[in-house]
C-alpha positions in Angstrom: 0.0 0.0 0.0 1.4 3.4 -0.9 0.5 6.7 0.8 1.5 10.2 -0.3 1.3 13.1 2.1 1.6 16.7 0.9 2.2 19.6 3.2 3.3 23.2 3.1 5.9 22.7 5.7 9.4 21.3 5.1 9.2 19.4 8.4 8.8 15.7 7.6 6.0 13.6 9.2 7.9 10.3 8.9 8.7 10.0 12.6 5.1 10.4 13.8 3.7 8.3 11.0 6.2 5.5 11.7 5.2 5.4 15.4 1.5 5.2 14.5 2.0 2.5 11.9 4.3 0.5 14.1 1.4 0.3 16.7 -0.7 -1.3 13.9 2.0 -3.9 13.0 3.0 -2.1 9.8 6.5 -1.2 8.4 7.6 1.5 6.0 9.4 -0.4 3.3 10.1 2.6 1.1 10.3 6.3 1.8 10.9 9.3 -0.5 10.5 13.0 0.1 10.6 15.7 -2.5 10.2 19.5 -2.3 7.0 21.0 -3.5 7.2 24.8 -3.6 7.8 25.8 0.0 6.5 22.4 1.2 7.3 18.8 1.1 5.6 15.7 -0.4 6.4 12.4 1.4 5.7 9.0 -0.4 5.6 5.9 1.8 5.2 2.3 0.8 3.8 0.2 3.7 3.8 -3.5 4.4 2.9 -5.8 7.2 5.6 -6.5 9.7 5.5 -10.2 8.9 5.0 -9.7 5.2 1.8 -9.9 3.2 -0.7 -7.5 1.7 -2.5 -4.7 3.6 -6.2 -5.1 2.9 -9.6 -4.3 4.3 -9.8 -3.2 7.9 -6.0 -2.9 8.2 -5.8 -0.6 5.2 -8.6 1.6 6.7 -6.8 1.6 10.1 -3.5 2.7 8.5 -5.2 5.6 6.7 -7.1 6.5 9.9 -3.8 6.6 11.8 -2.1 8.8 9.2 -4.9 11.3 8.5 -4.9 13.0 12.0 -1.2 13.5 11.8 -1.4 15.2 8.4 -4.3 17.3 9.5 -2.7 18.3 12.7 0.3 19.7 10.8 -2.1 21.4 8.5 -4.0 23.1 11.4 -0.8 24.1 13.2 0.4 25.8 10.0 -2.8 27.8 10.1 -4.2 26.7 6.8 -7.9 26.8 6.5 -8.2 26.8 2.7 -8.8 23.1 2.2 -5.3 22.2 1.1 
């Protein structure tokens, strides 16, 4: 499963995301970050700690763990424009 997080800050979320995913039994098998204007886009490929596909409820749980982290950074930056 791949996830891409875009933000207007150059401060990566990888540390916070890793802790949240580790609690779900997921590993980050690949990570890339690239600049995007004044911000950063992080691309993560996730896998189960023991191998295998991430499907169904586990996929939803992974997305649910990442979303609040991304939104918190967005709110702290003071953006209310829907970015």
